[in-house]
DOTORNU-496189 format. One record per residue: x, y, z of N, C-alpha, C in turn; residue in three letters. Coordinates in Angstrom, 2 decimals. Layout:
neast_nnorth_nup_caeast_canorth_caup_ceast_cnorth_cup_r
X_Y_Z_X_Y_Z_X_Y_Z_ALA .
...
END
This chain:
neast_nnorth_nup_caeast_canorth_caup_ceast_cnorth_cup_r
82.39_-142.01_8.41_82.13_-140.30_8.19_82.78_-140.26_6.69_MET .
82.40_-138.64_6.33_81.99_-138.20_5.09_83.07_-137.41_4.93_ILE .
84.00_-137.71_4.30_85.02_-136.57_4.06_85.01_-135.70_2.81_THR .
85.53_-134.22_3.46_84.55_-133.29_2.77_85.86_-132.42_3.24_MET .
84.86_-130.96_2.51_86.52_-129.79_2.90_85.69_-129.04_3.28_ALA .
85.80_-128.08_4.25_85.21_-126.74_5.50_85.77_-125.62_5.31_LEU .
84.84_-124.63_5.03_85.61_-123.21_5.08_85.52_-122.69_6.43_ARG .
87.11_-122.36_6.81_86.98_-121.92_8.50_87.34_-120.56_8.65_LEU .
87.15_-119.84_7.99_87.30_-118.21_7.86_86.69_-117.85_8.92_THR .
87.03_-117.38_10.14_86.16_-116.72_11.32_85.74_-117.51_12.13_GLY .
85.77_-118.87_11.69_85.18_-120.31_12.72_85.81_-120.26_14.00_GLN .
85.04_-120.68_15.00_85.94_-120.41_16.77_86.30_-121.88_16.39_ARG .
87.80_-121.56_17.16_88.36_-123.12_17.26_88.89_-123.17_18.91_CYS .
88.82_-123.81_19.43_88.89_-124.05_21.07_90.29_-125.06_20.98_LEU .
91.54_-125.31_21.71_92.35_-125.78_21.69_92.64_-126.47_23.40_VAL .
92.38_-127.61_23.46_92.53_-127.52_25.22_94.56_-128.44_24.77_ILE .
95.54_-128.20_25.51_96.92_-128.65_25.20_97.60_-128.16_24.18_GLY .
99.01_-127.99_24.76_99.91_-127.34_23.76_100.79_-127.71_22.95_GLY .
100.93_-129.09_23.25_102.41_-129.82_22.70_102.36_-130.07_21.24_GLY .
103.02_-131.11_20.62_103.45_-131.37_19.48_102.17_-131.33_18.73_ALA .
101.31_-132.47_19.32_99.88_-132.37_18.17_98.98_-131.74_17.94_VAL .
98.84_-130.95_19.65_98.25_-129.59_19.20_99.30_-128.64_18.31_ALA .
99.77_-127.97_18.13_100.69_-127.54_17.18_100.74_-128.08_15.56_GLU .
100.38_-129.06_15.14_100.18_-129.30_14.32_98.92_-129.08_13.61_ARG .
98.02_-129.12_14.51_96.40_-128.93_14.29_96.34_-127.88_14.24_ARG .
96.71_-126.84_15.17_96.60_-125.55_15.09_97.10_-125.01_13.70_ILE .
98.29_-125.30_13.04_98.92_-124.56_12.15_97.76_-124.62_11.08_ALA .
96.70_-126.19_11.35_95.92_-126.42_9.90_94.63_-125.54_9.73_LEU .
94.46_-124.61_11.18_93.76_-123.58_11.49_93.72_-122.54_11.15_PHE .
95.21_-122.42_11.41_95.32_-120.48_11.49_95.93_-120.36_10.24_LEU .
96.09_-121.44_9.06_96.21_-121.57_7.59_94.62_-121.07_6.95_GLU .
93.91_-121.35_7.63_92.73_-121.77_7.26_91.61_-119.81_7.41_GLU .
92.39_-119.48_8.66_91.73_-117.82_9.38_90.36_-118.28_10.19_GLY .
91.24_-119.41_10.97_90.32_-119.51_12.25_90.55_-118.94_13.61_ALA .
89.85_-118.40_14.10_90.02_-117.67_15.36_90.17_-118.44_16.75_LYS .
91.51_-119.03_16.60_92.52_-120.09_17.96_92.37_-119.28_19.07_VAL .
92.24_-120.15_20.31_92.44_-120.12_21.29_92.76_-121.44_22.24_THR .
94.14_-120.89_22.98_94.37_-121.90_23.30_94.61_-121.87_25.03_VAL .
94.23_-123.60_25.83_93.90_-123.38_26.57_95.01_-124.11_27.54_VAL .
96.09_-123.91_28.02_97.30_-125.07_28.46_98.15_-124.37_29.15_SER .
98.89_-124.59_30.48_99.98_-123.90_31.14_101.10_-123.55_30.51_PRO .
101.36_-124.63_29.30_102.77_-124.35_28.67_102.84_-124.98_27.28_GLU .
102.97_-124.21_26.56_103.08_-124.65_24.81_104.23_-124.48_24.24_VAL .
103.92_-124.91_22.70_105.59_-124.96_22.39_105.81_-124.20_22.16_THR .
107.09_-123.55_21.09_107.73_-122.22_21.05_106.84_-121.88_19.61_ASP .
106.42_-122.45_18.81_105.49_-121.54_17.82_104.36_-121.22_18.56_ALA .
103.66_-122.30_19.24_102.35_-121.63_19.46_102.43_-120.42_20.04_ILE .
103.65_-120.74_21.06_103.46_-119.27_21.63_103.75_-118.13_21.01_ALA .
104.77_-117.85_19.87_105.37_-117.18_19.07_103.91_-116.84_18.35_ALA .
103.04_-117.87_17.40_101.70_-117.20_17.14_100.84_-116.23_18.37_TRP .
101.19_-116.74_19.78_100.29_-116.08_20.37_100.79_-114.39_20.16_ALA .
102.15_-114.49_20.85_103.08_-113.25_20.70_102.45_-112.21_19.49_LYS .
102.23_-113.01_18.19_102.53_-111.90_17.05_100.63_-111.98_17.04_SER .
99.82_-112.29_17.42_98.78_-112.35_17.80_97.52_-113.05_16.88_GLY .
98.48_-114.04_16.40_97.60_-114.64_15.18_96.47_-116.08_16.11_GLN .
97.15_-115.96_17.86_95.61_-116.80_18.24_95.72_-115.99_20.15_LEU .
94.83_-116.80_20.69_95.25_-116.26_22.69_95.06_-117.61_22.98_VAL .
96.21_-116.91_23.96_96.26_-118.05_24.25_96.34_-117.85_26.23_TRP .
95.60_-119.11_26.34_95.34_-118.77_28.13_96.34_-119.45_28.92_TYR .
97.11_-119.13_29.32_98.23_-119.29_30.13_97.62_-120.42_31.60_LYS .
97.14_-121.29_31.59_96.01_-122.05_32.42_96.16_-123.45_32.25_GLN .
95.57_-124.27_33.27_95.13_-125.67_32.67_93.54_-125.35_32.91_LYS .
92.77_-126.41_32.32_91.14_-126.21_31.55_91.00_-126.44_33.23_TYR .
89.56_-125.59_33.13_88.39_-125.81_34.02_87.22_-125.80_33.91_ASP .
86.33_-125.33_34.59_85.03_-125.27_34.45_84.78_-123.32_33.94_GLU .
85.67_-122.69_34.30_85.46_-121.33_33.42_85.59_-120.94_31.84_SER .
86.43_-122.22_31.51_86.30_-122.02_30.25_85.23_-122.47_29.50_VAL .
84.65_-121.41_28.10_83.87_-121.45_27.05_83.93_-122.43_26.25_ASP .
83.15_-123.50_26.53_83.46_-124.85_25.33_82.41_-124.65_24.14_LEU .
81.65_-123.40_24.40_80.58_-123.31_23.30_81.36_-122.26_22.24_GLY .
82.20_-123.23_20.88_82.53_-122.52_19.79_82.33_-123.36_18.98_VAL .
82.92_-123.65_17.73_82.14_-124.36_16.49_83.13_-125.53_16.49_ASP .
84.99_-125.42_17.12_85.28_-126.48_16.99_86.15_-127.02_18.12_PHE .
86.38_-127.83_18.65_87.30_-128.21_19.93_88.27_-129.93_19.83_VAL .
89.70_-129.19_19.86_90.57_-129.56_19.51_90.78_-130.37_21.07_LEU .
91.13_-131.85_21.61_91.64_-131.55_23.15_92.35_-132.52_22.60_LEU .
93.85_-131.94_23.17_95.05_-132.56_22.50_95.65_-132.78_24.16_ALA .
95.19_-133.26_25.33_96.25_-133.36_26.30_96.48_-134.55_26.59_THR .
96.92_-135.12_27.68_97.44_-136.57_28.23_96.62_-137.19_28.96_SER .
95.58_-136.53_29.41_94.70_-136.72_30.56_93.26_-137.30_29.65_ASP .
93.34_-138.76_29.27_92.44_-139.14_28.83_91.17_-139.03_29.35_SER .
90.59_-138.81_30.54_89.52_-138.44_31.45_89.09_-137.43_31.78_GLU .
89.76_-136.22_31.22_89.07_-134.50_31.55_89.08_-134.57_29.46_LEU .
89.93_-135.15_28.34_89.67_-135.12_26.93_88.07_-135.35_27.10_ASN .
87.70_-137.31_27.45_85.87_-137.08_27.67_85.29_-136.18_28.15_ALA .
85.48_-135.84_29.29_84.89_-134.85_30.08_84.58_-133.84_29.27_LYS .
85.65_-132.86_28.72_85.13_-131.72_27.40_84.84_-131.88_26.49_CYS .
84.89_-133.48_25.80_84.27_-134.13_24.41_82.77_-134.09_24.51_ALA .
81.98_-134.81_26.15_80.77_-134.18_26.27_79.93_-133.19_26.17_GLN .
80.63_-132.50_27.12_80.57_-130.55_27.14_80.36_-130.19_25.99_LYS .
81.44_-130.07_25.20_81.45_-129.50_23.82_80.27_-129.48_23.18_ALA .
79.77_-131.32_22.95_79.22_-130.87_22.04_77.61_-131.39_22.51_ARG .
77.48_-130.90_23.81_76.31_-130.45_24.33_76.20_-128.80_23.85_ASP .
77.41_-127.92_23.93_76.95_-126.96_23.32_77.43_-126.66_22.10_LEU .
77.13_-127.98_21.36_76.92_-127.05_19.55_78.36_-127.30_19.09_GLY .
79.59_-127.87_19.82_80.61_-127.85_18.89_81.59_-129.30_18.31_ALA .
82.20_-129.18_17.29_82.42_-129.91_16.95_83.62_-130.81_17.56_LEU .
84.04_-132.36_18.19_85.16_-132.08_18.52_85.97_-132.95_18.08_VAL .
87.73_-133.15_18.20_88.37_-133.72_18.01_89.45_-133.90_18.87_ASN .
89.56_-135.50_19.11_90.30_-136.11_20.51_91.62_-136.65_19.76_ARG .
92.60_-136.49_20.59_94.33_-136.44_20.07_94.05_-137.92_20.17_ALA .
93.69_-138.85_21.75_93.85_-139.86_22.49_92.83_-140.99_21.80_ASP .
91.73_-140.30_21.14_91.10_-141.32_20.89_90.23_-141.41_19.52_ASP .
90.42_-141.29_18.29_90.02_-141.57_17.32_88.67_-141.76_17.05_ARG .
88.11_-142.63_18.30_86.59_-143.48_17.76_85.86_-142.41_18.40_SER .
86.35_-141.14_19.30_85.96_-140.83_19.60_85.45_-138.94_19.13_ASP .
85.78_-139.21_17.60_85.98_-137.72_17.17_85.11_-137.04_16.01_CYS .
84.37_-136.60_15.97_83.60_-135.78_15.22_84.49_-135.32_13.68_ASP .
85.70_-134.98_13.81_86.24_-134.53_12.51_87.39_-135.66_12.82_PHE .
88.46_-135.75_11.60_89.24_-136.47_12.11_90.46_-135.36_10.82_THR .
91.68_-135.82_11.00_92.35_-134.92_10.38_94.01_-136.21_9.36_PHE .
93.24_-135.93_7.89_93.66_-137.11_7.54_95.36_-136.95_6.80_PRO .
96.00_-137.36_6.28_97.40_-137.07_5.79_97.39_-136.46_4.22_ALA .
97.91_-135.58_3.85_97.32_-134.90_3.25_98.72_-134.45_2.35_THR .
99.10_-134.70_1.32_99.94_-134.07_0.12_99.48_-132.97_-0.84_VAL .
99.92_-132.18_-0.79_99.74_-131.15_-2.14_100.65_-131.09_-2.89_VAL .
99.98_-130.90_-4.43_101.00_-130.88_-5.30_100.42_-129.74_-6.74_VAL .
101.47_-128.63_-6.22_100.86_-127.53_-7.44_99.26_-127.01_-6.87_GLY .
98.11_-127.04_-7.53_96.73_-127.03_-6.62_95.89_-128.20_-6.86_ASP .
96.81_-129.28_-6.78_96.53_-130.63_-6.72_96.42_-130.77_-5.05_LEU .
95.39_-130.95_-4.10_95.68_-131.91_-3.03_95.11_-132.66_-2.34_GLU .
95.49_-134.12_-1.82_94.59_-135.42_-1.88_94.91_-135.42_-0.12_PHE .
93.51_-136.13_0.05_93.31_-136.64_1.36_93.68_-138.15_1.50_ALA .
94.49_-139.00_2.74_94.83_-140.07_3.18_93.94_-140.63_3.92_ILE .
93.09_-141.62_3.77_93.00_-142.04_5.16_93.36_-143.74_5.17_PHE .
93.80_-144.20_6.03_94.29_-145.88_6.02_94.21_-146.29_7.34_THR .
92.96_-145.51_8.23_92.03_-146.18_9.59_93.81_-146.59_10.53_GLY .
94.87_-145.68_10.59_95.61_-145.42_11.22_96.42_-147.37_11.50_ARG .
96.31_-147.43_10.11_96.80_-149.19_10.16_97.87_-149.22_9.92_VAL .
98.45_-148.13_8.95_99.61_-147.70_8.82_100.57_-146.90_8.58_SER .
100.81_-145.97_9.32_101.56_-144.69_9.36_102.64_-144.69_7.94_PRO .
103.13_-145.97_8.15_104.59_-146.33_7.14_103.88_-146.49_6.03_ARG .
103.00_-147.04_5.92_101.95_-147.04_4.17_101.49_-145.58_4.08_LEU .
100.95_-144.55_4.61_99.90_-143.09_4.86_101.68_-142.51_3.61_SER .
102.94_-142.91_4.86_103.84_-141.91_4.11_104.57_-142.29_2.36_ARG .
104.39_-143.64_2.12_104.64_-144.10_1.29_103.77_-143.49_0.07_LEU .
102.37_-143.68_0.22_101.18_-143.43_-0.41_101.80_-141.75_-0.58_ILE .
101.69_-140.63_0.15_102.24_-139.76_-0.09_102.94_-139.04_-0.89_LYS .
104.61_-139.66_-0.63_105.56_-139.77_-1.39_105.05_-140.21_-3.43_LYS .
104.11_-141.16_-3.35_103.79_-141.94_-4.51_103.24_-140.74_-5.10_ASP .
102.08_-140.77_-4.75_101.14_-139.12_-5.07_101.99_-138.02_-5.60_LEU .
102.66_-137.38_-4.26_103.94_-136.54_-4.98_104.80_-136.16_-6.30_ALA .
105.16_-137.64_-6.16_106.08_-137.79_-7.34_104.93_-138.36_-8.62_ASN .
104.39_-138.94_-8.64_103.31_-139.60_-9.73_102.56_-138.14_-10.11_ARG .
102.11_-137.29_-9.34_101.36_-136.42_-10.02_101.86_-135.06_-10.33_TYR .
102.75_-134.87_-10.08_103.21_-133.60_-10.45_103.58_-133.24_-12.07_GLU .
103.56_-134.35_-12.78_102.96_-133.89_-13.95_101.75_-133.22_-14.77_ALA .
100.67_-133.79_-13.63_99.09_-133.16_-13.90_99.25_-132.26_-12.94_VAL .
100.46_-131.56_-12.03_99.42_-130.33_-11.31_100.13_-129.20_-12.41_ALA .
101.54_-129.76_-12.96_101.97_-128.51_-14.38_101.26_-127.85_-15.23_GLU .
100.09_-128.85_-15.67_99.05_-128.60_-16.75_98.00_-127.93_-16.37_MET .
97.44_-128.30_-15.12_96.50_-127.81_-14.74_96.49_-126.01_-15.20_LEU .
97.31_-124.87_-15.12_96.61_-123.60_-15.62_96.33_-123.85_-17.24_PRO .
96.97_-124.59_-17.81_96.58_-124.45_-19.23_95.02_-125.30_-19.07_ALA .
94.72_-126.38_-18.75_93.34_-126.95_-18.67_92.64_-126.03_-18.32_LEU .
92.53_-125.09_-17.31_91.95_-124.66_-16.95_91.81_-123.68_-17.94_ARG .
92.52_-123.03_-18.69_92.31_-122.26_-19.60_91.51_-123.10_-20.65_ALA .
91.59_-124.35_-21.52_90.93_-124.43_-22.31_89.36_-124.56_-21.61_MET .
89.31_-125.50_-20.75_87.71_-125.08_-19.53_86.74_-123.77_-20.57_ARG .
87.89_-122.57_-20.05_87.19_-121.72_-19.86_86.14_-121.07_-21.45_LYS .
87.16_-122.21_-22.19_87.47_-121.91_-24.07_86.01_-122.50_-24.23_THR .
85.93_-124.04_-23.77_85.45_-124.82_-23.80_84.01_-124.36_-23.44_VAL .
83.69_-123.66_-22.39_82.35_-123.09_-22.01_81.99_-122.16_-22.78_ARG .
82.60_-121.59_-23.26_82.25_-120.14_-23.91_81.67_-120.64_-25.57_GLU .
82.37_-121.80_-25.88_81.32_-122.09_-27.59_80.75_-123.58_-27.49_ILE .
80.54_-124.09_-26.17_79.52_-124.55_-25.93_78.30_-124.52_-25.18_LEU .
77.27_-124.46_-25.52_76.24_-123.46_-24.93_75.53_-124.51_-23.57_ALA .
75.62_-125.49_-23.97_75.02_-126.07_-22.84_75.87_-127.34_-22.25_THR .
75.74_-127.69_-20.65_76.38_-128.35_-19.81_76.67_-129.84_-20.41_PRO .
75.81_-130.29_-21.29_75.31_-131.49_-21.99_76.53_-131.67_-23.02_ALA .
76.46_-130.71_-23.42_77.83_-130.99_-24.95_78.98_-130.23_-24.37_GLU .
79.06_-129.61_-23.03_80.20_-129.98_-22.87_81.00_-131.22_-22.01_ARG .
79.81_-131.65_-21.22_80.60_-133.26_-20.79_80.74_-133.93_-21.64_GLU .
79.49_-133.93_-22.71_80.26_-134.86_-24.37_81.88_-134.71_-24.34_GLU .
81.83_-133.28_-24.57_83.36_-133.08_-24.84_84.42_-133.98_-23.77_PHE .
84.04_-133.66_-22.85_85.28_-133.53_-21.91_85.73_-135.70_-21.74_TRP .
84.12_-136.01_-21.90_84.00_-137.65_-21.77_84.90_-137.72_-22.87_GLN .
84.89_-137.09_-24.48_85.51_-137.97_-25.63_87.03_-137.79_-25.21_LYS .
87.38_-136.60_-24.63_88.99_-135.98_-25.53_89.93_-136.16_-24.00_TYR .
89.08_-136.46_-22.94_90.02_-136.19_-21.57_89.04_-137.67_-20.86_LEU .
89.79_-138.89_-21.37_89.35_-139.92_-20.75_90.37_-140.33_-19.86_GLY .
90.55_-141.76_-19.27_91.80_-142.78_-18.63_92.90_-142.16_-19.24_GLN .
92.46_-142.84_-20.85_93.56_-142.76_-21.40_94.87_-141.44_-21.80_GLU .
94.02_-140.53_-21.92_94.61_-139.10_-22.02_95.36_-138.74_-20.47_GLU .
94.59_-139.23_-19.44_95.24_-139.10_-17.84_96.88_-139.96_-17.83_LEU .
96.81_-141.03_-18.13_97.85_-142.13_-18.07_99.20_-141.26_-18.48_ILE .
98.65_-140.45_-19.89_99.71_-140.11_-20.75_100.54_-138.84_-20.52_LYS .
99.43_-137.71_-19.81_99.67_-136.84_-18.67_100.63_-137.48_-17.49_ILE .
99.87_-138.03_-16.87_101.28_-138.48_-15.68_102.53_-139.30_-16.08_ILE .
102.66_-139.93_-17.37_103.96_-139.96_-17.81_104.31_-139.00_-18.74_GLU .
104.03_-137.94_-18.25_104.60_-136.51_-19.10_104.45_-136.18_-20.26_GLY .
103.32_-137.10_-21.13_103.21_-136.23_-23.01_101.95_-135.91_-22.83_ASP .
101.68_-134.22_-21.85_100.38_-133.57_-21.88_101.05_-132.52_-23.21_TRP .
101.67_-132.44_-24.02_101.93_-132.13_-25.13_100.80_-132.75_-26.44_LYS .
100.45_-134.06_-26.07_100.06_-134.83_-27.19_97.99_-134.76_-26.67_CYS .
97.77_-134.13_-25.93_96.65_-134.27_-24.58_96.68_-132.72_-25.27_VAL .
97.10_-132.25_-25.11_96.81_-130.61_-25.13_96.53_-130.30_-26.71_GLU .
97.43_-131.01_-27.84_97.43_-130.66_-29.36_95.92_-131.47_-29.69_ASP .
95.53_-132.59_-28.86_94.44_-132.73_-29.61_93.04_-132.28_-29.17_ILE .
93.28_-131.44_-27.80_92.22_-130.75_-27.06_91.52_-129.83_-28.08_LEU .
93.20_-129.03_-28.54_93.19_-127.95_-28.70_92.64_-127.47_-30.45_SER .
93.17_-128.91_-30.87_92.12_-128.85_-32.16_90.71_-128.82_-32.63_ASP .
90.47_-129.61_-31.22_89.23_-129.82_-31.19_88.31_-129.00_-31.16_GLU .
89.09_-127.82_-30.30_88.48_-126.98_-29.85_88.39_-125.55_-30.85_ILE .
89.35_-125.45_-31.93_89.46_-124.91_-33.24_88.97_-125.33_-34.16_ASN .
88.59_-126.75_-34.09_87.59_-126.81_-35.00_85.91_-127.06_-34.67_ARG .
85.92_-126.79_-33.35_84.24_-126.25_-33.04_84.05_-125.22_-32.98_ILE .
84.91_-124.58_-32.85_84.86_-122.73_-33.38_84.67_-122.13_-33.97_ARG .
85.32_-123.07_-35.38_85.27_-122.56_-36.87_83.89_-122.85_-37.24_SER .
83.16_-124.16_-36.29_82.22_-123.78_-37.41_81.08_-123.30_-36.40_LYS .
81.05_-122.58_-35.61_79.90_-121.68_-35.31_79.95_-120.56_-35.15_SER .
END
C-alpha cells in the first residue's frame, strides 16, 4: 500500500456495523467532513448521538440488498465475516474503496496509529505485529517532537521571508540545505531551537542587506 492523505470533505462513507470499532473510524471521517451513513440495528451511544445531532444518517436495520453500496468509502465493521466479504466485493464492483475491520488483507485502505503534536502528525504502521510497540512509538514521538512542534510557527514565518528574498527555488533549496540539516534538527529536538533560530535569522539578514 501507498501511504497518503485524503481530503474527505463531502465524500460519501457507508458504515455497516455500529460497535466500538465503527465508532472510532466514524469519528475520523466526521472530523474530515465526510457524509456518513450507518447501517446497523444497534450502535454505540456516541454514534446514536451523532445521528441525533444530524452529523450522520443512521438506518436502524440489518444490512440487506436494498442498501446502496455505490458510495466513495465503505467501512465493514460487523462480526459476520461472510457478510463483510460479500459487501466488500459488491462495493468494489460499484467503485467504492473498502476497509474491513475483520480482515486487513482485504482492505483497500487502512487506519494507521497516529500521533498529533501541534501541527505535526505522524502515521505509524507496524503491520499489526505489536500493538504494544505502536503505543510505545506514539508516546516516544509525542515526547521527542514536542519542541519541534513549538518552533513551527517561527519557522513558517522564516520560510515566507526566504521566499521573498531568494528568487528561485534552487536558491531557496540551497539555503535550507545549508542551514537546516540533521545537526540542526537534533538541536531543535534537544530544545535548542534558539541557537538554530539565531543562525537562520543572521543569514536571512545578511542576504537581505545584500539585495
